[in-house]
C-alpha positions as CSV (number, residue, x, y, z in Angstrom):
1,M,4.6,-48.4,-33.3
2,D,0.8,-48.0,-33.1
3,E,0.8,-45.2,-30.6
4,E,1.5,-41.6,-31.0
5,I,4.3,-39.8,-29.3
6,V,4.4,-36.1,-28.6
7,L,7.7,-34.5,-29.4
8,C,6.9,-31.1,-28.1
9,A,4.1,-28.7,-27.5
10,A,3.4,-25.0,-26.8
11,S,0.3,-23.3,-25.4
12,A,-0.7,-19.7,-25.8
13,Y,-3.1,-20.2,-22.8
14,E,-0.6,-21.4,-20.3
15,R,2.4,-19.7,-21.9
16,K,4.4,-22.8,-21.6
17,F,6.6,-25.1,-23.7
18,Y,6.9,-28.8,-23.2
19,L,9.6,-31.1,-24.6
20,N,9.0,-34.9,-24.1
21,E,11.8,-36.1,-21.8
22,D,12.4,-39.0,-24.2
23,F,14.0,-36.5,-26.5
24,T,16.4,-34.8,-24.2
25,G,19.1,-36.6,-26.2
26,L,18.6,-34.1,-29.0
27,P,21.3,-31.5,-29.3
28,Q,20.6,-28.3,-27.4
29,S,20.5,-26.2,-30.5
30,I,17.7,-28.4,-31.9
31,R,15.8,-28.2,-28.6
32,D,16.2,-24.4,-28.6
33,E,15.0,-24.2,-32.3
34,L,11.9,-26.3,-31.5
35,K,11.1,-24.1,-28.5
36,I,11.5,-20.9,-30.5
37,M,9.4,-22.3,-33.4
38,C,6.6,-23.5,-31.2
39,V,6.4,-20.5,-28.9
40,L,6.5,-18.0,-31.8
41,F,3.7,-20.0,-33.5
42,T,1.4,-19.8,-30.5
43,E,2.2,-16.1,-29.9
44,D,1.3,-15.4,-33.6
45,V,-1.9,-17.4,-34.0
46,G,-2.8,-18.5,-30.5
47,G,-4.1,-21.9,-29.4
48,I,-1.9,-25.0,-28.8
49,L,0.7,-26.4,-31.2
50,E,1.9,-30.0,-30.8
51,L,4.5,-31.8,-32.9
52,V,3.5,-35.5,-32.8
53,Y,4.9,-38.7,-34.2
54,N,1.9,-40.6,-35.5
55,G,1.5,-44.4,-35.4
56,E,3.6,-44.7,-38.5
57,G,6.4,-42.6,-37.0
58,E,5.7,-39.6,-39.2
59,L,6.0,-36.1,-37.7
60,E,2.8,-34.1,-37.7
61,F,1.8,-30.6,-36.7
62,R,-1.4,-30.5,-34.7
63,T,-3.1,-27.3,-33.7
64,T,-6.1,-26.9,-31.3
65,A,-7.8,-24.1,-29.6
66,D,-10.2,-23.7,-26.7
67,E,-13.9,-23.7,-27.8
68,G,-14.5,-20.1,-26.7
69,D,-11.3,-18.7,-28.0
70,Y,-12.5,-16.2,-30.6
71,L,-9.0,-14.7,-31.0
72,Y,-7.6,-18.0,-32.4
73,D,-6.8,-17.6,-36.1
74,E,-7.6,-21.0,-37.7
75,I,-6.8,-19.9,-41.2
76,G,-3.6,-18.2,-40.0
77,S,-2.7,-21.4,-38.2
78,A,-3.0,-23.6,-41.3
79,L,-0.9,-21.1,-43.3
80,K,1.7,-20.9,-40.6
81,V,2.0,-24.7,-40.5
82,K,2.6,-24.8,-44.2
83,E,5.2,-22.0,-43.9
84,L,7.0,-23.9,-41.1
85,Q,7.0,-27.1,-43.1
86,R,8.6,-25.2,-46.0
87,T,11.1,-23.0,-44.1
88,K,12.0,-25.7,-41.5
89,A,12.1,-28.6,-43.9
90,D,15.7,-29.5,-43.0
91,L,15.0,-29.5,-39.2
92,L,11.8,-31.6,-39.7
93,E,13.6,-34.1,-41.9
94,S,16.4,-34.4,-39.3
95,L,13.8,-35.0,-36.5
96,Q,12.1,-37.6,-38.6
97,M,15.4,-39.4,-39.2
98,F,16.3,-39.1,-35.5
99,Y,13.1,-40.7,-34.5
100,N,13.3,-43.6,-37.1
101,V,16.9,-44.4,-36.1
102,F,16.9,-43.9,-32.3
103,M,13.3,-43.9,-31.1
104,G,11.5,-46.3,-33.4
105,E,11.9,-49.2,-31.1
106,I,10.2,-47.6,-28.1
């Protein structure tokens, strides 16, 4: 498991949400919650949000913005990530467990 795997991403620029097709086995309610969480995040602070399983299989939030995007709120982004980690702890723990049990062998 040395390579990173993107679970999902949302872009304020393209106004799109992406869910990795390897995770279509997740329950619809979880997929919907991920979509809502990611889209609202990018609507609030801008930029791009990715939820990525790192090389150790841990779920990470990654945010980026285009170089010339002066509307992107970098401080707000960091605060929003911490808020989501706190308020969505059960969801994130479940996603971590799902990955370790079902996807860890990919």
